[in-house]
C-alpha positions, 0 to 999 in steps of 0.5 A: 499500499502506497503512503498517502494522506489516509495512510502511511507505513514506517518500515524503519520504526524500531517498534514496527510492527507494533501489533500482530496483524495480517493486513498492512499497519497504518502508522498514521495513528500510531498513538490511538485517538480513540483511547480517551474514549470510553467507548472505542470500537477496537477490542482494548482491555482495561488493567489496574496499575497503581490503583488506576484503572487504564486501557490496555491496547496492545490486542488491539489493531483498529486504528491501524487497519486502513479500512478503519481510517473513515470510521475513525474521522467520524468518530473524531468529528463528534464529541466525546 
């Protein structure tokens, strides 16, 4: 897949690949913009760290799937 404004893949990143997936990884959303959302469409888990509940997104590749670009942009255009 070619790098565009909708897709960017950094094969030289020291963390690449950050998730195991069978589709090309879209690095455009390296830091998930959906993390602050209480209900995101990905498959994150919650864990307790220092008595605080946080999301564990290691098993989630939702923002890295090129097919989800429009869904993410739609969600970002709406209020949380």
